[in-house]
PATORRO-556961 format. One line per 8 residues: number of its first residue (from 1); their letters; for each residue y, z, x of N, C-alpha, C, O. Coordinates in pm, whole numbers, plus 50000, padded with zeros to 5 digits. Each point is the difference from the previous one (the first is absolute). Layout:
NUM	A	Y/Z/X/Y/Z/X/Y/Z/X/Y/Z/X ~ ...
This chain:
1	MNQHHIPG	48578/51814/50487/50113/50013/49899/49956/49921/49903/49962/49884/50015 ~ 50043/50200/49847/49954/49918/49902/50128/49956/49873/50089/50058/49939 ~ 49855/49807/50069/50105/49906/49916/50056/50054/49881/49914/50024/49915 ~ 50221/50006/50047/49979/50000/49860/49959/49871/49904/50016/49880/50017 ~ 49933/50187/49891/49935/49929/49911/49985/50020/49822/49960/50107/49953 ~ 50075/49784/49965/50049/50027/49876/49834/49969/49919/49938/49896/50024 ~ 50025/50184/49906/49921/49999/49932/49959/49839/49970/50090/49923/49968 ~ 49777/50032/50042/49978/49839/49908/50023/49929/50100/49889/49963/50037
9	QPVFPIES	50215/49980/50055/50051/49941/50094/49877/49981/50102/49918/50086/50033 ~ 50091/49792/50007/49873/49963/50140/50073/50096/50138/50120/50026/49999 ~ 49811/50010/50087/50054/50091/50121/49969/49897/50095/49895/49936/50003 ~ 50212/50050/50083/50035/49888/50128/49997/50076/50089/50082/50089/49976 ~ 49859/49929/50134/50005/50137/50137/50143/49893/50073/50000/49877/50007 ~ 50091/50202/50033/50125/49897/50038/49933/49946/50161/50046/49893/50040 ~ 49866/50164/50034/50001/49934/50095/49869/49913/50019/49941/50011/50107 ~ 50022/49922/49818/49946/49887/49924/50023/49877/50035/49927/49905/50032
17	FDPERIEN	50251/50121/49951/50048/49828/50018/50035/49958/50130/50047/50089/50071 ~ 49943/49800/49978/50103/49946/50051/50124/50002/50037/50077/49925/49940 ~ 49964/50144/50145/50169/50033/50014/50021/49843/50041/50031/49947/49894 ~ 49968/49992/50169/50084/49880/50072/49981/49895/49830/50091/49922/49970 ~ 49836/50088/49977/50006/49918/49878/50052/50019/49930/50066/49907/49955 ~ 49945/50246/49973/50104/50037/49915/50136/50002/50033/50089/49990/49915 ~ 49942/50031/50278/50130/49986/49975/50052/49876/50040/50123/49994/50010 ~ 49804/49897/50016/49991/49827/49969/50030/49974/49839/50070/49906/49966
25	ALAVMGPK	49894/50150/49977/50034/49980/49865/50149/50049/49967/50096/49927/49973 ~ 49902/50203/50033/50140/50057/49978/50085/49933/50076/50115/50022/49961 ~ 49882/49912/50124/50122/49915/50098/50026/49894/49900/50114/49965/49968 ~ 49784/49987/49987/50033/49840/49878/50061/50046/49928/50105/49940/49980 ~ 49871/50201/49928/50057/50019/49826/50133/50096/50059/50059/50064/49913 ~ 49982/49946/50206/50098/50153/50047/50145/49931/50016/50094/50077/50019 ~ 49928/49811/49977/50150/49937/50054/50044/50070/49876/49927/50028/49905 ~ 50196/49995/50106/50099/50021/49864/50020/49881/49969/50024/49900/50068
33	WTTWTVMT	49959/50127/49763/50035/49925/49859/49828/49926/50005/49960/49953/49893 ~ 49976/50042/50189/49889/49910/49976/49910/50073/49863/49930/49916/49942 ~ 50065/50191/50015/49938/50064/49890/50081/49961/49838/49960/49983/49885 ~ 50157/50016/50176/50092/49920/49872/50014/49883/49977/50053/49963/49896 ~ 49905/49958/50188/49990/49847/49979/49889/49995/49963/49982/49932/49898 ~ 49903/50131/50162/49853/49970/49923/50000/50040/49857/49955/49925/49914 ~ 50101/50205/50055/49989/49991/49855/50092/49942/49916/49987/50011/49878 ~ 50130/49910/50185/50077/49927/49925/49930/49843/49952/50032/49929/49904
41	MAQEGRPL	49877/50051/50189/49938/49900/49986/49852/50001/49916/49939/49904/49951 ~ 50028/50238/50050/49870/49975/49899/50056/50047/49859/49926/49993/49902 ~ 50202/50055/50088/50048/50048/49863/50041/49868/49950/50014/49998/49877 ~ 50015/49871/50195/50078/49865/49949/49870/49990/49959/49971/50028/49883 ~ 49929/49929/50212/49871/49893/49994/49989/49900/50008/49913/49929/49951 ~ 50212/50032/50143/50002/49809/49984/50076/49992/50150/50050/50089/50068 ~ 49942/49804/49949/50058/49953/50152/50155/50018/50005/50056/49929/49916 ~ 50030/50147/50161/50137/50046/50007/50035/49923/50124/49922/49980/50093
49	RVRDVAAR	50211/49973/49899/50053/49958/50137/50121/50155/50039/50055/50072/49917 ~ 49954/49935/50228/50085/50075/50051/50082/50088/49920/49987/50121/49980 ~ 50136/49764/49961/50105/50041/49914/49935/50085/49864/50058/50100/49957 ~ 49818/49849/49982/49958/50046/49878/49935/50180/50053/49977/50096/49927 ~ 50015/49896/50175/49925/50156/50046/50153/50085/49992/50039/50094/49931 ~ 50019/49829/50165/50160/50086/50032/50050/50042/49859/50031/50117/49978 ~ 49978/49789/49930/50084/50006/49898/49966/50151/49908/50083/50061/49932 ~ 49744/49985/50092/49929/50082/49974/50013/50126/50037/49964/50099/49937
57	LPFVSEQL	50112/49896/50209/50001/50067/50098/50161/50026/50035/50031/50018/50118 ~ 50024/49983/49827/50137/50010/49991/50058/50066/50171/50066/49949/50090 ~ 49863/50201/49890/50057/50076/50133/49955/49922/50130/50060/50034/50102 ~ 49855/49878/49909/49958/49923/50142/50064/49862/50020/50040/49932/49906 ~ 49966/50035/50206/50108/49849/49978/49897/49901/50041/49910/50014/50083 ~ 50122/49873/49839/49906/49879/50009/49942/49974/50127/49883/49965/50014 ~ 50205/50053/50087/49965/49964/50160/49869/50081/50005/49886/49962/50025 ~ 50169/50180/49939/49831/50080/50059/49858/49991/49920/49883/50021/50034
65	VGRRLAAM	50185/49935/49835/49876/49954/49909/49935/49872/50061/49881/49975/49982 ~ 50199/49949/50087/49908/49872/50002/49911/50038/50138/49880/49977/50019 ~ 50201/50080/50057/49941/50041/50142/49850/50097/49977/49906/49993/50079 ~ 50093/50101/49794/49923/50101/49980/49864/49853/49927/49879/50003/50026 ~ 50157/49940/49929/49924/49894/49872/49920/49905/50143/49886/49961/49977 ~ 50162/50012/50134/49960/49930/50070/49896/50074/50130/49907/49937/50051 ~ 50125/50185/49982/49931/50071/50044/49864/50064/49913/49896/50036/50055 ~ 50126/49970/49819/49874/50034/49910/49922/49845/49965/49899/50003/49931
73	HADGLVTR	50145/49888/50112/49957/49893/50026/49927/49988/50111/49890/49945/49994 ~ 50153/50100/50110/49932/49975/50135/49888/50100/50017/49912/49987/50084 ~ 50099/50121/49825/49860/50115/49968/49910/49984/49889/49919/50085/49962 ~ 50105/49769/49975/49900/49963/49899/50010/50068/49867/49898/50011/49933 ~ 50249/50052/50008/50002/50053/49899/50043/49913/49911/49954/49999/49886 ~ 50143/49913/50157/50042/49837/49886/49976/49917/50074/49980/49999/50121 ~ 50022/49887/49764/49956/49890/50062/50131/49899/49917/50057/50023/49893 ~ 49961/49869/50195/50109/49913/49918/49970/49846/49981/49962/49940/50101
81	ADTRRGAP	50053/49983/49768/49939/49859/49990/50046/49914/50134/49920/49920/50047 ~ 50178/50094/49998/50066/49896/50103/50076/50089/50106/50029/50120/49992 ~ 49986/49824/50069/50078/50033/50133/50168/49989/50000/50074/50053/50084 ~ 49968/49863/49798/50151/49976/49976/50049/50109/49945/49944/50072/49917 ~ 50240/49948/50164/50035/50056/50004/50062/50062/49864/50081/49921/49950 ~ 49901/50220/49964/50000/50026/49867/49889/50017/49949/49990/50090/49915 ~ 49887/49829/50121/49876/50000/49936/49949/50175/49966/50002/50095/50078 ~ 49956/49902/49786/49977/50153/49979/49850/50047/50064/49900/49933/50027
89	YQLIALGE	50124/50181/49983/49884/50128/50043/49928/50004/49870/50046/49984/49887 ~ 49817/50043/50154/49905/50099/49876/49902/50073/50073/49955/49963/50108 ~ 50018/50126/49840/49909/50112/50074/49869/49929/49991/49996/49909/49919 ~ 49902/50115/50146/49897/49968/50010/49892/50104/50024/50038/50107/50047 ~ 49792/49871/49918/49933/50108/49997/50048/50140/50078/50030/50099/49933 ~ 49973/49902/50181/50015/50104/50111/50162/50097/49959/50020/50121/50013 ~ 50077/49768/49935/50103/50077/49966/49983/50080/49822/50043/50106/49955 ~ 49897/49814/50002/49981/50063/49837/49912/50117/49998/50002/50072/49901
97	SLMHVHRT	49907/49960/50215/49920/50114/50002/50066/50103/50071/49937/50105/50013 ~ 50215/49882/50051/50031/50124/50003/50068/50072/49936/50081/50088/50030 ~ 49864/49851/49830/50081/50063/49906/49938/50160/49988/50050/50111/49982 ~ 49789/49828/50043/49924/50124/49980/50028/50130/50094/49988/50120/49975 ~ 50062/49797/50165/50003/50101/50105/50158/50088/49959/50029/50112/50041 ~ 50047/49811/49879/50139/50081/49988/49944/50135/49900/50014/50118/50030 ~ 49927/49836/49860/49973/50084/49892/49927/50156/50065/50025/50117/49971 ~ 49882/49825/50124/49919/50131/50078/50101/50067/50068/50015/50120/49981
105	LADWSRNY	50079/49798/50120/50091/50095/50062/50147/50063/49907/50081/50083/50040 ~ 49917/49855/49843/50112/50060/49941/49919/50145/49933/50080/50092/49987 ~ 49802/49936/49977/49921/50055/49966/50000/50147/50092/50005/50116/49962 ~ 49988/49838/50149/49980/50110/50106/50161/50026/50012/50038/50115/49979 ~ 50019/49827/50041/50146/50081/49990/50020/50055/49896/50031/50115/50030 ~ 49971/49874/49852/50031/50100/49886/49902/50058/49950/50007/50024/49880 ~ 49891/50011/50182/49927/50082/50039/50017/50135/50047/49969/50110/49953 ~ 50102/49843/50175/49996/50095/50143/50141/50007/50062/50046/50092/50069
113	LSSGAIAE	50008/49807/49896/50142/49994/50113/50115/50037/49871/50072/50099/50015 ~ 49938/49834/49888/50120/49997/49918/49923/49962/49849/49898/49935/49978 ~ 50186/50128/49940/49942/49965/49847/50130/49951/49917/50000/49983/49878 ~ 50124/49994/50218/50112/49987/49909/50036/49852/49947/49985/49919/50091 ~ 50050/50032/49811/50013/49870/49966/50089/49915/50079/50122/49981/49991 ~ 49756/49953/50119/50124/49873/50077/49925/49848/49985/49884/50014/49962 ~ 50143/49890/50053/49982/49865/49985/49852/50027/50061/49970/50098/50067 ~ 49928/49778/49891/49883/50030/50049/49984/49954/50132/49930/50049/50088
121	AERVEDAV	50171/49809/49919/49962/49970/50120/50073/50053/50126/49970/49971/50116 ~ 50145/50121/49839/50051/50095/50099/49922/50112/50047/50019/50066/50102 ~ 49878/49948/49801/49920/50153/50005/49881/49905/50109/49963/50054/50103 ~ 50004/49852/49873/49887/49948/50100/50074/49919/50097/49918/49939/50069 ~ 50195/50036/49962/50032/49987/50165/50024/50096/50067/50004/49988/50122 ~ 50020/50146/49809/50016/50120/50063/49874/50050/50065/49987/50044/50114 ~ 49915/49941/49785/49851/50052/50054/49943/49897/50105/49896/50029/50059 ~ 50174/49842/49969/49912/49953/50111/50090/49979/50118/49965/49939/50101
129	QRLRLRHT	50187/50133/49876/50062/50026/50144/49931/50130/50039/49982/50005/50122 ~ 49971/50108/49809/49922/50108/50018/49900/49972/50108/49998/50061/50107 ~ 49911/49833/49854/49928/49991/50051/49965/49874/50105/49882/49987/50033 ~ 50186/49950/50004/50018/49846/50036/49998/50016/50176/49942/49928/50081 ~ 50141/50187/49939/50003/50020/50167/49869/49981/50125/49899/50070/49993 ~ 50115/49856/50086/49895/50012/50065/49936/50158/50023/50069/50100/49983 ~ 49810/49902/50054/49914/50151/50011/50019/50067/49943/49985/50115/50041 ~ 50068/49857/49802/50053/50082/49913/49840/50003/49932/49993/50110/49945
137	TAMVQVLG	49934/49848/50045/49867/50009/49957/49900/50038/50109/49909/50072/49959 ~ 50089/49905/50138/49912/50060/50089/49996/50163/50025/49901/50063/50038 ~ 50267/50008/49923/50041/50099/49989/49936/50083/49886/49928/50099/49992 ~ 50124/49823/49931/49927/50053/49884/49839/50031/49984/49963/50113/49967 ~ 49965/49805/50052/49826/49978/50041/49986/50113/50094/49904/50059/49950 ~ 50127/50001/50145/50005/50070/50096/50003/50162/49933/49920/50089/50028 ~ 50179/49919/49890/50029/50138/49939/49898/50030/49886/49949/50109/49975 ~ 50031/49764/49957/49908/49993/49850/49880/50033/50073/49927/50084/49947
145	AGGPMRFV	50037/49864/50168/49831/50014/50046/49993/50162/50121/49901/50055/50049 ~ 50236/49978/49964/49966/50163/50069/50141/50070/50034/50033/50062/50101 ~ 50047/49906/49772/50094/50107/49978/49947/50149/49956/49886/50030/49963 ~ 50234/50057/50051/50088/50029/50101/50024/49960/50128/49912/50041/50076 ~ 50166/49900/49974/49980/49979/50162/50148/49996/50067/50095/49964/49931 ~ 49921/50071/50203/50105/49993/50064/50019/49855/50042/49912/49914/50000 ~ 50225/50069/50039/50053/49857/49998/49908/49945/50112/49930/49900/49984 ~ 50076/50191/50158/49951/49958/50121/49833/49967/49956/49958/49896/50050
153	HIAEQAGL	49964/50163/49881/49888/49920/49930/49989/49866/49937/49912/49915/50010 ~ 50210/50086/49915/50028/49876/49869/50003/49902/50073/49925/49905/49977 ~ 50188/50094/50161/50038/49915/50114/49840/49921/50050/49966/49882/49986 ~ 49962/50231/50072/49892/49995/50086/49856/49912/49870/49903/49937/50040 ~ 50120/50081/49863/49902/49965/49984/50057/49827/49877/49924/49918/49947 ~ 50177/50086/50051/50061/49877/49957/50081/49923/50134/50097/49928/49979 ~ 49862/50092/50134/50000/49910/50112/50138/49987/49997/50040/49884/50007 ~ 50050/50209/49983/50166/49966/50007/50059/50119/50100/49965/50114/50031
161	DYAFTQHR	50158/49781/50006/50094/50109/50091/50060/50105/49902/50052/49980/49890 ~ 49925/50168/50194/50059/50110/49939/50119/49979/49930/50006/50008/49877 ~ 50132/49955/50225/50108/49986/49922/50008/49918/49884/50085/50018/49912 ~ 49830/49894/50086/50021/49896/49890/49906/50050/49839/50016/49957/49885 ~ 49899/50135/50159/49935/50087/49913/50065/50098/49954/49955/50056/49900 ~ 50150/49985/50152/50074/50097/49946/50111/49973/49915/50034/50060/49898 ~ 50032/49811/50174/50060/49920/49874/49954/49972/49894/50051/50030/49892 ~ 49845/49910/50124/49914/49950/49872/49984/50120/49909/50034/50000/49881
169	LLRLQADG	49913/50096/50180/49986/50088/49885/50099/50085/49937/49982/50078/49907 ~ 50142/49893/50164/50140/50042/49904/50023/49919/49891/50059/50035/49897 ~ 49867/49795/50141/50046/49937/49892/49935/50014/49869/50041/49987/49884 ~ 49810/50051/50186/49911/50043/49893/50006/50120/49881/49963/49998/49882 ~ 50094/50097/50192/50084/50062/49952/50099/49983/49914/49969/50029/49884 ~ 50145/49932/50131/50066/49942/49916/49989/49899/49905/50066/49969/49900 ~ 49848/49992/50145/49919/49897/49868/49895/50062/49898/49948/49944/49903 ~ 50028/50221/50156/49900/50076/49872/49857/49984/50005/49913/50041/49924
177	LVTRTGPR	50077/49866/50216/49843/49957/49995/49896/50157/50066/49892/50038/49954 ~ 50202/50035/50187/49959/50126/50075/50097/50085/49985/50112/49964/49963 ~ 49854/50172/50067/50057/50095/49993/49960/50086/50152/49907/49966/50073 ~ 50165/50126/49949/49963/50117/50091/49952/50127/49938/50056/50066/49913 ~ 49814/49958/50154/49927/50127/49904/50079/50126/50014/49962/50090/49925 ~ 50161/49944/50168/50078/50092/50015/50118/49960/50063/50012/49883/50036 ~ 50100/50223/49986/50153/49956/50016/49961/49978/50168/50065/49906/50046 ~ 49865/50145/50033/49999/50041/50166/50012/49872/50051/49974/49893/49944
185	HGDPYVLT	50058/50123/50144/49985/49853/50110/49860/49994/50033/49947/50109/50020 ~ 49982/49788/49990/49852/49990/50034/49895/50003/49861/49886/49954/49996 ~ 50190/50114/49893/49909/49975/49913/49926/49938/49926/50073/49964/49908 ~ 49802/49991/50068/49941/49847/49966/50049/49932/49912/50054/50069/49913 ~ 49951/49838/50071/50003/49887/49881/49910/49984/49907/49887/50005/50046 ~ 50118/49975/49825/49894/50011/49905/50021/49887/49884/50107/50026/49946 ~ 49845/49877/50005/50065/49883/49876/50044/50099/49897/49958/50109/49964 ~ 50135/49820/50004/49991/50053/49856/49934/49950/49886/49896/49934/50007
193	EAGQALGP	50153/50090/49904/49926/49978/49832/50005/49830/50031/49905/49927/50027 ~ 50236/50038/49958/49963/49855/50009/49944/49933/50121/49923/49907/49974 ~ 50095/50114/50130/49895/49964/50092/49894/50000/49992/49936/49899/50027 ~ 49999/50225/49929/49862/50005/49936/49937/49904/49909/49881/49968/49994 ~ 50216/49993/49940/49954/49906/49892/50028/49862/49982/50025/49938/49897 ~ 49965/50004/50281/50042/49873/50012/49883/49922/50033/50005/49888/50052 ~ 49852/50197/49906/49906/49897/50013/49950/49898/49898/49921/49908/50021 ~ 50146/50130/49847/50008/49862/49898/50104/49896/50038/49954/49886/49996
201	VYATIEHW	50162/50121/50038/50118/49971/50097/49914/49912/50079/49970/49898/49939 ~ 49988/50111/50163/49960/49960/50110/49877/49876/49958/49987/49880/50022 ~ 49941/50218/49911/49885/49845/49909/50033/49891/49951/49955/49886/50013 ~ 50151/50170/49912/50076/49905/49927/50052/49880/50057/49970/49885/49972 ~ 50150/50176/50152/50015/49900/50080/49938/49901/50064/50023/49879/49998 ~ 49866/50206/50078/49876/49931/50088/49927/49919/49929/49958/49908/50070 ~ 50006/50086/49813/49940/49903/49887/50084/49881/50028/49958/49894/50046 ~ 50156/50133/49923/50108/49885/49958/50039/49883/50155/50025/49880/50012
209	SAPLATRR	49963/50227/50074/50010/49911/50111/49912/49890/50077/50032/49932/50097 ~ 49820/50071/49814/49897/49943/50029/50033/49850/50083/49962/49960/50110 ~ 50132/49975/49781/50018/49850/50039/50096/50013/50125/49992/49916/50090 ~ 50089/50178/49916/50073/49999/50108/49908/50000/50125/50003/49903/50076 ~ 49893/50231/49955/49932/50039/50111/49919/49863/50033/49988/49973/50119 ~ 49950/49927/49774/49940/49895/50024/50108/49871/50032/49964/49936/50099 ~ 50126/50027/49853/50094/49918/50072/50053/50029/50118/50025/49899/50065 ~ 50006/50218/49995/50072/50041/50111/49899/49970/50104/49890/49997/49945
217	APAPPTPV	50099/49980/50181/49940/49980/50139/50027/50103/50029/50109/50053/49981 ~ 49791/49999/50074/49968/50176/50066/50127/50023/50122/50020/49948/50109 ~ 50047/50152/49816/50111/50000/50102/49940/50111/50137/49909/50081/49992 ~ 50182/49886/50134/49946/50097/50103/50004/50147/49991/50044/50024/49887 ~ 49942/50045/50151/49985/50152/50002/50129/50041/49998/50084/49924/50047 ~ 49953/50199/49903/50139/50084/50021/50006/50073/50103/49945/50109/49984 ~ 50112/49869/50140/50005/50086/50075/49993/50146/49991/50059/50031/49896 ~ 49902/50061/50155/50017/50151/49987/50084/50062/50056/49980/49991/50121
225	ATAQRTHS	50106/50069/49856/50084/50073/50091/49936/50083/50072/49903/50053/49946 ~ 50129/49983/50195/49973/50102/50054/50104/50104/50010/50122/49981/50000 ~ 49812/50140/50008/50049/50146/50006/50127/50006/50070/50081/50090/49982 ~ 49941/49780/50128/50135/50039/50065/50116/49943/49942/50113/50043/50022 ~ 49858/49856/49901/50089/49891/49916/50079/50055/49896/49946/50091/49937 ~ 50159/49877/50033/50077/50074/49927/50037/49863/49850/50014/49885/50041 ~ 49992/50127/49868/50047/49874/49910/50147/50030/49937/50019/50106/49939 ~ 50069/49809/50075/50112/50013/49928/49969/50054/49849/49892/49982/49941
233	GVPLGADG	50236/50094/49999/49960/50089/49899/50048/49885/49861/50089/49919/49972 ~ 49814/50125/49986/50023/49872/49832/50078/50084/49935/49978/50120/50010 ~ 50146/49820/49899/50062/50059/49920/49967/49988/49874/49937/49909/49946 ~ 50122/50214/49997/49956/49998/49853/50071/49910/49905/50122/50012/50003 ~ 49817/49877/49892/50118/49965/49929/50048/50016/49930/49955/50094/49935 ~ 50168/49847/50008/50036/50014/49883/49985/49883/49911/50096/49965/49931 ~ 49804/49980/50064/49997/49891/49895/49994/50051/49846/50048/49937/49906 ~ 49888/50180/50085/49980/50066/49870/50171/50003/49923/50039/49962/49890
241	ARTAAALR	50032/50101/50227/50155/50012/49971/50098/49902/49968/50105/50007/49936 ~ 49833/49892/50128/50064/49865/50007/49990/49937/49845/50099/49968/49934 ~ 49751/50019/50017/49931/49946/49925/50074/50101/49875/50067/49930/49925 ~ 49934/50172/50050/50083/50094/49920/50109/49960/49955/50029/49982/49882 ~ 50054/49999/50236/50119/49957/50017/50035/49890/49897/50087/50004/49913 ~ 49823/49890/50117/50013/49895/49993/49949/49965/49841/50011/49887/49952 ~ 49942/50209/49989/49916/49952/49850/50098/50066/49955/50013/49968/49882 ~ 50099/50141/50159/50114/50060/49890/50118/49926/49991/50075/49995/49903
249	RSAAVPTS	49943/49927/50246/50102/49874/49973/49932/49908/49899/50077/49990/49905 ~ 49818/49942/50076/49984/49914/49916/50001/50062/49843/49956/50115/49999 ~ 50076/49845/49897/50001/49992/49886/49942/49927/49937/49961/50042/49891 ~ 50007/49815/50149/49922/49904/49960/49813/49996/49949/49937/49941/49912 ~ 50030/50148/50190/49871/50055/49985/49931/50053/49881/49984/50121/49988 ~ 49965/49776/49902/49936/50098/49902/49968/50103/50039/49967/49987/50117 ~ 50020/50140/49840/49944/50121/50000/49840/49979/49967/49925/50078/50058 ~ 50032/49851/49880/49866/49963/49985/49910/49945/50154/49887/50012/50048
257	LFSHAPQP	50225/49930/49983/49929/49950/50150/49911/50054/50098/50048/50072/50087 ~ 49811/49901/49912/49949/50033/50076/49946/50157/49957/49936/50080/50068 ~ 50106/49931/49821/49937/50136/49983/49852/50003/49916/50004/49999/49877 ~ 49906/50004/50170/49844/49990/50000/49934/50121/49958/49961/50071/50093 ~ 50016/49972/49786/49915/50098/49989/49870/50044/50056/49951/49897/50046 ~ 49979/50186/49971/49903/50015/50087/49880/49944/49950/49965/50055/49895 ~ 49973/49870/50137/49874/49936/49975/49909/50054/49956/49997/50116/50042 ~ 49897/49855/49874/49894/50083/49911/49868/49964/50132/49917/50080/50041
265	QPRVSVSV	50098/49809/49992/49905/49924/50091/49985/50115/50164/50091/50063/50053 ~ 49766/49928/49986/49982/50085/50114/50084/49949/50126/50025/49879/50010 ~ 50031/50234/50111/50090/49957/50078/49968/49910/50084/50088/49932/50053 ~ 49726/50043/49988/49936/49901/50091/49926/49950/49940/49964/50050/49893 ~ 49987/49836/50151/49930/49902/49911/49850/50054/50013/49978/50094/50076 ~ 49927/49852/49857/49886/50054/49953/49920/49957/50170/49925/50070/50067 ~ 50120/49813/49959/49909/49961/50146/50028/50075/50102/49917/50043/50080 ~ 50239/49982/49922/50005/50101/50087/49903/50159/50025/49955/50049/50104
273	TAQSAPGR	50040/49989/49785/49954/50140/49931/49843/49945/50059/49945/50071/50084 ~ 50007/49841/49883/49830/49952/50056/49997/50015/50117/49893/50037/50048 ~ 50207/49942/50029/49976/49985/50168/50025/50120/50055/49939/50037/50100 ~ 50172/50051/49829/50033/50089/50075/49864/50128/50010/49925/50023/49905 ~ 50066/50040/50213/49885/50106/50084/50089/50121/49902/50119/50013/49971 ~ 49728/50081/49991/50074/50127/49925/50073/50069/50065/49981/50014/50120 ~ 50125/50049/49813/50148/50065/50054/49932/50172/49976/49889/50037/49961 ~ 50219/50032/50079/50005/50102/50007/50110/50069/49864/50103/49941/49968
281	SR	49863/50163/49979/50050/50049/49852/50092/50145/50072/49980/50056/50108 ~ 50077/49961/49834/50064/50173/49992/49984/50101/49935/50064/50102/50026
């Protein structure tokens, strides 16, 4: 299958990326309110205490902001001058460079999923939630390389259980990344335009995750499920609805907060473009 390509942009074959590395990076940026916290700190450009961040996110409790900042500290996105209670946090290079990833995710969402006027942080968090579930990247890669394809062949090529694959495909359909080629049971699956356009998104995430990959010790391989096993269902999340409801309840958030206009710079860095293999165009 040929990837959807916008003239003038670099082409990145979807199958050329490391799915484990992509999903490990998404796991770091994916917890709820991480994007809002990063954008708040980047906007302020100075050390902030937990209560300072919480004051700028009135729809999030101070306790939750504290837990989120502690997790971001463990992941190497922020630092503290000391460990005393109440000491401020500050973004470091890895956290600051997330802003480029956020722009790429927001552009992908705006171009292929929803062009409505929503807060930039909410748009980014929604995009991450569509991509972060385990084995999503591998299944997108299988379809990108060989679709249209029936679910049994997707499961076999991705090394996944049949029931799990069916459930994940339902989620990918709901998230707008895959679709069926027809209405009948057993009709093959194919990537949507949004799914086909994930090459630059994966390139940006993989490039950003380089410090994470070098810092972490190699993890043991993920066990491959056999065709006889079944996986418990993964419920569709309601984070988007909860976020929208929280935003409606809060009149204290300035309308300009996190409202970033599309940037004129390239979606992926020159260093990534130079390292990428030639891709295919439509």
